[in-house]
C-alpha positions as CSV (number, residue, x, y, z in Angstrom):
1,M,175.6,36.3,91.1
2,G,173.8,39.3,92.7
3,I,174.8,42.1,94.2
4,S,178.0,42.2,96.4
5,L,177.6,43.2,99.9
6,Q,179.9,46.2,99.2
7,K,177.9,47.5,96.8
8,K,174.7,46.9,98.6
9,F,176.2,48.9,101.4
10,I,177.3,51.7,99.3
11,L,173.8,51.6,97.6
12,V,171.6,51.6,100.8
13,A,174.1,54.0,102.5
14,F,174.2,56.6,99.6
15,L,170.2,56.2,99.2
16,S,169.6,56.8,103.0
17,V,172.0,59.8,103.0
18,L,170.3,61.1,99.9
19,A,166.5,60.9,101.2
20,I,168.1,62.3,104.6
21,T,170.0,65.3,102.6
22,A,166.7,65.8,100.5
23,A,164.3,65.7,103.5
24,I,166.4,68.3,105.3
25,S,166.8,70.6,102.2
26,L,163.0,70.5,101.7
27,F,162.3,71.2,105.4
28,A,165.1,74.1,105.4
29,A,163.4,75.7,102.3
30,L,160.2,75.2,103.4
31,K,160.8,77.0,106.8
32,T,162.7,79.6,105.2
33,R,160.1,80.4,102.6
34,S,157.5,80.4,105.7
35,A,159.8,82.9,107.6
36,L,160.1,85.2,104.5
37,Y,156.4,85.1,103.9
38,N,155.6,85.9,107.5
39,A,158.3,88.7,107.2
40,S,156.4,90.3,104.3
41,E,153.3,90.0,106.2
42,R,154.4,91.8,109.1
43,H,156.0,94.3,106.7
44,G,152.7,94.7,105.2
45,L,150.7,95.2,108.5
46,M,153.1,97.7,109.9
47,L,152.9,99.5,106.6
48,A,148.8,99.5,106.7
49,E,148.9,100.7,110.2
50,T,151.3,103.6,109.4
51,V,149.6,104.6,106.1
52,S,146.0,104.1,107.4
53,A,146.8,106.6,110.3
54,L,148.0,109.2,107.7
55,I,145.2,108.9,105.4
56,I,142.7,109.2,108.3
57,N,144.3,112.5,109.2
58,E,144.2,113.6,105.6
59,L,140.6,112.7,105.3
60,I,139.8,114.6,108.8
61,Y,141.5,117.8,107.2
62,E,139.6,117.4,104.2
63,K,136.3,117.4,106.0
64,L,137.2,120.4,107.9
65,G,138.2,122.2,104.9
66,L,141.7,122.8,105.8
67,V,143.0,121.1,102.6
68,E,141.6,120.6,99.1
69,E,139.6,117.5,98.8
70,G,141.5,114.4,97.2
71,G,144.5,116.3,96.2
72,L,146.7,115.5,99.2
73,I,145.7,111.7,99.3
74,D,146.3,111.3,95.5
75,N,149.9,112.8,95.8
76,Y,150.6,110.4,98.8
77,M,149.3,107.5,96.8
78,R,151.5,108.2,93.9
79,D,154.5,108.8,96.4
80,L,153.7,105.2,97.8
81,S,153.4,103.3,94.6
82,Q,157.0,105.0,93.3
83,H,158.9,103.6,96.2
84,S,160.3,100.4,94.8
85,E,161.7,99.2,98.2
86,L,158.0,99.0,99.3
87,N,157.4,96.3,96.8
88,L,153.6,97.7,96.2
89,N,151.8,96.4,93.3
90,F,149.1,99.1,94.0
91,V,147.4,101.3,96.6
92,A,144.1,102.6,96.8
93,V,141.6,104.4,99.3
94,L,138.0,103.6,99.3
95,D,135.2,105.3,100.9
96,D,132.6,103.7,103.3
97,A,130.5,102.3,100.3
98,S,133.8,100.5,98.8
99,R,134.0,103.1,95.8
100,V,137.7,104.1,94.8
101,I,138.4,107.8,95.8
102,S,142.3,107.4,95.3
103,H,144.3,104.8,93.5
104,S,147.8,104.5,92.4
105,N,146.6,103.5,88.8
106,F,144.2,106.4,88.0
107,S,142.1,104.3,85.6
108,E,140.8,102.7,88.7
109,Y,139.3,105.9,90.1
110,G,135.6,105.8,90.9
111,K,135.2,102.0,90.4
112,H,132.9,100.5,93.2
113,Y,134.4,97.2,94.5
114,T,132.1,94.6,95.7
115,D,134.6,92.1,96.9
116,P,133.2,90.4,100.1
117,F,136.8,90.5,101.4
118,L,136.7,94.3,101.7
119,T,133.2,94.0,103.3
120,Q,134.6,91.7,106.1
121,A,137.4,94.2,106.5
122,Q,135.1,97.2,107.2
123,E,133.1,94.9,109.5
124,S,136.0,93.5,111.6
125,G,137.5,96.7,112.2
126,H,141.0,95.0,112.0
127,V,143.5,94.9,109.0
128,L,142.7,91.6,107.1
129,V,145.5,89.8,104.9
130,R,144.7,87.3,101.9
131,P,147.2,85.9,99.5
132,R,146.7,86.8,95.8
133,K,148.4,85.9,92.4
134,D,149.3,89.2,90.4
135,A,149.3,89.8,86.8
136,S,152.8,88.1,86.5
137,E,151.8,85.1,88.3
138,D,154.2,86.1,91.4
139,G,152.9,85.7,94.8
140,A,151.1,88.8,96.3
141,L,149.6,89.7,99.7
142,E,146.5,92.0,99.7
143,F,145.9,93.9,102.7
144,A,142.6,95.6,103.6
145,A,142.9,98.2,106.7
146,P,139.7,99.9,107.9
147,L,140.0,103.7,108.1
148,S,138.0,104.5,111.4
149,I,138.3,106.5,114.5
150,E,136.0,106.4,117.6
151,G,133.5,104.3,115.6
152,K,133.4,106.4,112.6
153,R,134.0,104.8,109.5
154,W,135.8,106.8,106.9
155,G,136.5,103.9,104.1
156,L,139.3,101.4,103.4
157,L,143.0,101.3,102.8
158,L,143.6,98.6,100.1
159,F,147.1,97.6,98.7
160,S,148.8,94.6,97.4
161,L,152.5,93.9,98.7
162,S,154.6,92.0,95.9
163,L,156.0,88.7,96.8
164,A,158.5,88.5,93.7
165,D,161.5,89.3,95.8
166,V,160.5,86.7,98.4
167,E,160.2,84.0,95.4
168,E,163.4,85.3,93.8
169,E,165.1,84.9,97.5
170,V,163.6,81.6,98.0
171,S,164.7,80.3,94.4
172,A,168.2,81.5,95.1
173,M,168.1,79.7,98.3
174,I,167.1,76.5,96.9
175,S,169.6,76.8,94.4
176,Q,172.2,77.0,96.8
177,I,170.9,74.2,98.6
178,I,170.9,72.2,95.8
179,K,174.6,73.0,95.1
180,H,175.8,72.4,98.7
181,S,173.6,69.0,98.9
182,I,175.3,67.7,95.6
183,L,178.6,68.8,97.1
184,A,177.8,67.1,100.3
185,L,176.7,64.0,98.5
186,V,179.7,63.6,96.6
187,L,181.9,63.9,99.8
188,L,179.5,61.5,101.5
189,F,179.8,59.0,98.6
190,L,183.7,59.1,98.8
191,L,183.3,58.8,102.9
192,I,180.9,55.7,102.3
193,Y,183.1,54.0,99.7
194,L,186.1,54.5,102.0
195,L,184.1,53.1,104.9
196,S,182.8,50.2,102.7
197,R,186.6,49.3,101.9
198,R,187.3,49.3,105.5
199,F,184.5,47.4,106.9
200,I,183.1,45.4,104.2
201,K,185.9,44.7,101.7
202,P,187.7,42.2,104.4
203,I,184.3,40.6,104.6
204,I,183.9,40.0,100.9
205,D,187.8,38.8,100.9
206,L,187.1,36.3,103.7
207,A,184.1,35.1,101.6
208,Q,186.1,34.5,98.6
209,A,189.1,32.9,100.5
210,M,186.5,30.4,101.8
211,G,185.3,29.7,98.3
212,E,188.9,29.3,97.2
213,V,190.4,27.2,99.8
214,E,190.9,23.6,98.7
215,V,192.5,20.7,100.9
216,E,195.0,19.6,98.4
217,M,196.4,23.3,97.9
218,S,199.3,25.0,99.6
219,E,198.3,26.9,102.8
220,K,196.2,29.9,101.9
221,V,195.9,32.7,104.6
222,I,194.6,36.0,104.6
223,P,196.6,39.0,105.7
224,V,195.5,40.4,109.3
225,K,195.4,44.2,109.6
226,G,194.6,46.0,112.8
227,N,193.0,44.6,116.2
228,D,189.2,45.0,115.5
229,E,186.5,42.4,115.4
230,L,187.2,41.8,111.8
231,A,190.7,41.3,112.3
232,L,189.7,38.6,115.0
233,L,187.7,37.1,112.5
234,T,190.4,36.9,109.9
235,R,192.7,35.1,112.6
236,S,190.2,32.6,113.3
237,F,189.4,31.8,109.8
238,N,193.1,31.4,109.0
239,E,193.2,29.0,112.3
240,M,190.1,27.2,111.0
241,V,191.7,26.4,107.6
242,R,194.7,25.2,109.3
243,R,192.8,22.9,111.6
244,I,190.7,21.6,108.4
245,R,193.6,21.2,106.2
246,K,195.5,19.3,109.1
247,A,192.4,17.1,109.9
248,N,191.9,16.3,106.3
249,E,195.7,15.4,105.7
250,E,194.8,12.9,108.7
251,M,191.7,11.5,107.4
252,K,193.6,11.0,104.0
253,L,196.3,9.0,105.7
254,A,193.8,6.9,107.5
255,H,191.9,6.2,104.2
256,E,194.6,5.0,102.6
257,K,195.4,2.9,105.7
258,L,191.7,1.7,105.4
259,L,192.0,0.9,101.8
260,Q,195.7,-1.0,102.5
261,S,193.7,-3.1,105.2
262,E,190.9,-4.1,102.9
263,K,193.5,-5.4,100.3
264,L,195.3,-7.4,102.9
265,A,191.9,-8.8,104.0
266,T,191.3,-9.7,100.3
267,L,194.6,-11.5,100.0
268,G,193.6,-13.0,103.3
269,V,190.4,-14.5,101.5
270,L,192.2,-15.8,98.6
271,S,195.1,-17.4,100.9
272,S,193.7,-20.9,100.3
273,S,194.1,-20.3,96.5
274,I,197.4,-18.6,96.9
275,A,198.7,-21.5,98.8
276,H,197.5,-24.1,96.4
277,R,199.3,-22.2,93.5
278,I,202.6,-22.3,95.6
279,N,202.0,-25.8,97.1
280,N,201.9,-27.5,93.6
281,P,205.1,-26.4,92.3
282,L,206.6,-26.7,95.6
283,G,205.6,-30.6,95.8
284,G,207.2,-31.0,92.3
285,L,210.4,-29.2,93.5
286,F,210.7,-31.4,96.3
287,N,210.2,-34.7,94.1
288,C,212.8,-33.4,91.7
289,V,215.4,-32.7,94.3
290,G,214.6,-36.2,95.8
291,L,215.3,-37.8,92.5
292,L,218.4,-35.8,91.8
293,R,219.8,-37.0,94.8
294,K,219.5,-40.5,93.7
295,K,220.4,-40.2,90.0
296,G,222.2,-36.6,89.9
297,E,225.3,-38.3,88.2
298,D,223.3,-38.6,85.0
299,R,223.8,-35.6,82.8
300,E,220.8,-36.0,80.9
301,F,218.6,-36.7,83.7
302,R,220.1,-33.9,85.8
303,A,219.6,-31.6,83.0
304,S,215.8,-32.2,82.4
305,Y,215.1,-32.1,86.0
306,L,216.9,-28.6,86.3
307,D,214.7,-27.6,83.9
308,L,211.7,-28.6,85.6
309,I,213.1,-27.2,88.9
310,E,213.4,-23.8,86.8
311,E,209.9,-23.8,85.9
312,G,208.5,-24.7,89.1
313,L,210.5,-21.6,90.6
314,E,209.4,-19.5,87.9
315,S,205.6,-20.3,88.6
316,I,206.2,-19.3,92.3
317,K,207.9,-16.2,91.4
318,Q,204.9,-15.3,89.1
319,T,202.6,-16.0,92.0
320,V,204.4,-14.1,94.6
321,G,204.9,-11.0,92.0
322,Q,201.3,-10.8,91.2
323,L,200.3,-11.1,95.2
324,L,202.9,-7.9,95.7
325,W,201.5,-6.1,92.9
326,T,198.0,-6.4,94.1
327,A,198.8,-5.7,97.5
328,G,200.8,-2.7,96.6
329,R,200.1,1.0,95.6
330,R,200.2,2.4,92.1
331,E,201.5,6.2,91.8
332,A,201.9,6.7,88.0
333,E,199.8,3.8,86.6
334,E,198.2,3.7,83.0
335,K,194.7,4.7,83.1
336,R,193.5,2.5,80.7
337,S,192.9,-1.5,80.8
338,H,192.2,-4.2,78.8
339,L,189.4,-6.1,80.1
340,Q,190.5,-9.4,79.1
341,T,193.9,-9.2,80.5
342,V,192.7,-7.9,83.8
343,L,190.0,-10.5,84.2
344,A,192.4,-13.2,83.4
345,S,195.0,-12.1,86.2
346,V,191.6,-12.0,88.6
347,L,190.7,-15.7,88.0
348,R,194.5,-16.8,88.7
349,Y,193.4,-16.2,92.2
350,L,189.7,-17.2,92.0
351,D,190.3,-20.5,90.0
352,Y,191.0,-22.7,93.0
353,R,188.1,-21.5,94.7
354,L,185.8,-21.8,91.9
355,K,186.8,-25.3,91.5
356,K,186.6,-26.0,95.2
357,Q,183.2,-25.0,95.3
358,E,182.3,-26.2,92.1
359,I,181.1,-23.0,90.6
360,D,180.2,-22.9,87.0
361,Y,182.2,-19.7,85.9
362,Q,181.1,-18.2,82.3
363,Q,182.2,-14.7,80.5
364,E,180.7,-13.3,77.5
365,L,183.4,-10.3,76.8
366,E,183.4,-8.0,73.7
367,H,186.7,-8.9,71.9
368,D,189.4,-6.4,72.7
369,L,187.1,-4.3,75.0
370,Q,189.3,-1.6,76.7
371,L,188.1,0.6,79.8
372,P,189.3,4.0,81.0
373,V,190.2,2.7,84.2
374,A,193.6,1.8,85.9
375,P,194.4,-2.0,85.5
376,H,195.3,-2.0,89.4
377,D,191.8,-0.5,90.1
378,L,190.0,-2.4,87.9
379,E,191.5,-5.7,89.2
380,E,190.4,-4.7,92.8
381,L,187.0,-3.8,91.5
382,F,186.6,-7.5,90.1
383,L,188.3,-9.0,93.1
384,N,185.8,-7.4,95.6
385,I,182.6,-8.2,93.7
386,M,183.6,-11.6,92.6
387,I,184.6,-12.6,96.1
388,N,181.3,-11.5,97.3
389,S,179.6,-13.7,94.8
390,I,181.6,-16.6,95.3
391,Q,180.9,-16.4,99.2
392,A,177.3,-16.0,98.5
393,M,177.0,-19.1,96.5
394,G,178.5,-21.5,98.7
395,S,178.8,-24.9,97.3
396,G,177.9,-25.1,93.5
397,G,176.0,-22.3,91.5
398,R,177.0,-20.3,88.4
399,L,179.2,-16.8,88.0
400,L,178.4,-15.1,84.8
401,I,180.5,-12.2,83.6
402,R,179.2,-9.9,80.5
403,A,180.9,-6.9,79.0
404,H,180.0,-5.0,75.9
405,Q,180.4,-1.4,74.8
406,S,177.2,0.5,74.2
407,E,177.4,4.0,72.3
408,D,180.0,6.2,74.4
409,Q,180.2,3.8,77.6
410,V,181.2,0.4,78.7
411,V,178.6,-2.0,80.4
412,I,179.8,-4.8,82.6
413,T,177.4,-7.1,84.6
414,I,178.3,-9.7,87.3
415,E,175.7,-12.2,88.1
416,D,175.6,-15.0,90.6
417,T,173.1,-17.6,91.8
418,G,173.8,-16.9,95.4
419,I,171.4,-16.3,98.3
420,G,170.8,-12.7,97.4
421,I,170.1,-9.9,99.4
422,P,167.0,-8.5,101.1
423,E,165.2,-5.8,99.4
424,D,165.5,-3.4,102.3
425,K,169.3,-3.9,102.6
426,I,170.2,-3.2,98.9
427,E,170.5,0.6,99.5
428,E,172.9,-0.2,102.7
429,V,175.3,-2.5,100.5
430,F,177.7,0.4,99.5
431,D,177.8,1.8,103.1
432,L,181.2,1.7,104.8
433,F,181.8,-1.5,107.0
434,Y,178.2,-2.9,106.0
435,S,178.6,-6.8,105.9
436,T,176.5,-9.9,106.5
437,K,179.3,-12.2,106.4
438,K,180.7,-14.4,109.2
439,A,183.5,-12.9,111.3
440,G,187.0,-13.4,109.4
441,E,185.4,-13.6,105.9
442,G,185.4,-9.9,105.3
443,T,185.8,-6.1,106.8
444,G,182.8,-4.5,105.2
445,I,184.6,-2.2,103.0
446,G,184.8,-4.1,99.9
447,M,181.6,-3.0,98.1
448,W,182.1,0.4,99.6
449,M,185.8,0.4,97.9
450,S,184.1,-0.6,94.8
451,Y,181.5,2.3,95.0
452,E,184.5,4.6,95.3
453,I,186.4,3.0,92.7
454,V,183.4,3.5,90.1
455,K,182.8,6.9,91.1
456,K,186.6,7.8,90.9
457,Y,186.2,7.4,87.0
458,K,182.6,9.1,86.8
459,G,180.8,5.5,86.5
460,E,177.8,4.3,88.0
461,I,177.3,1.0,89.8
462,F,173.8,-0.7,90.5
463,I,172.6,-4.0,92.5
464,S,169.3,-5.7,91.7
465,S,168.9,-9.0,93.8
466,Q,166.1,-11.6,94.8
467,L,166.4,-13.6,97.9
468,G,167.1,-17.5,96.8
469,T,167.6,-16.5,93.2
470,G,171.0,-14.5,93.0
471,T,172.3,-11.0,92.6
472,K,173.2,-8.8,89.5
473,V,175.7,-5.8,90.0
474,T,175.8,-3.6,86.9
475,I,178.8,-1.0,86.2
476,I,178.7,1.7,83.9
477,F,182.0,3.4,82.7
478,P,182.0,6.4,80.3
479,E,184.3,5.7,77.3
480,A,187.1,8.2,77.4
481,P,187.6,10.1,74.2
């Protein structure tokens, strides 16, 4: 069995929520990171404008000889680098030839920078920004602010703004997002599970109940909760089960009546044989009664004829008893039969018909052969098939019955030399109400009943026939252990 509907619902819903949560968290992290970077860039631009204005003033004062050359700017660079809240990696002042005239790192003093970024900044006249990686592999923004006033270039202010705090803040924010996302996912998973029990579990219960419902079992209903669509579906299912069970009970009753009618119809076909078996002893009884009236005074004569009367009445009693047994129903009958005994009982019904139609009856039966079939069912099976064979032969012909055990199964064949069955009609022989007989000779359910009896005991039945030659019915029963 595959994944249940409830598990599919939980899995799909959870994965969907997980994907949405991850997407939202990623979007929030990227937006926050971008905002922090933009804030750092704005901070750097403001710092560049402020510091560049101060540096220009210092350069003008130096040119005018009002302050000592380089001293004031160097002190200012050191002060800037020492303010940790500014997050500066370095700060430098370059002259118009890109030579370092002041730097927070004294070892850089006097160096000549040939970076195209610096040339571009001087030519543009605006503050330029570019992202860089510092030595600690943390991000940084590098600013180049031209030092110029009224078209005169004094040089460049160059500094690097560390993004370590921004990266740390972003990392902390991502950690918080992950923690909150995990908590939200746990809560959402519980919510999804509860929702699945509320909406999916009733459907699963309904499906399981459908699989468990059987016609013979006591009525099974599903408890109805609420008044929503699921409750309506459950009520409809319970009502459907009641209707189906009622319909099956009615069908079962009709089936039993149909089987009983076929039994009675079979007995109707055998009526001539039954009448013959009753009339013969009745004729003898009438003769005995007439003779007793004439010579009843003789004790020996009377005793002998009373024995004959008793014998005749016993014969009629057996015939009527067998007739009632055949037409009746069996609730707790033994599920095993002696083939010879059952076949002998069937022949008592058919012997008159066989003799009347001059049919040569033969049987080849394995000695003491037993079948895992109830005697009543086996007798009905033989009666249905043998009556069909007798009716198909008319006057004359041969009826042959063979039976033997082959490994773990019993094989029975019934062959006749009747008119046969057309090849295109063989598959219809076991259909309900199929018949080729004249009106009054059958109901069309005899072979269908035979098929049902064989299948009841997990057997198989086959028919082979040829027009003008005859028909062969093969029955195979699995031998009971």
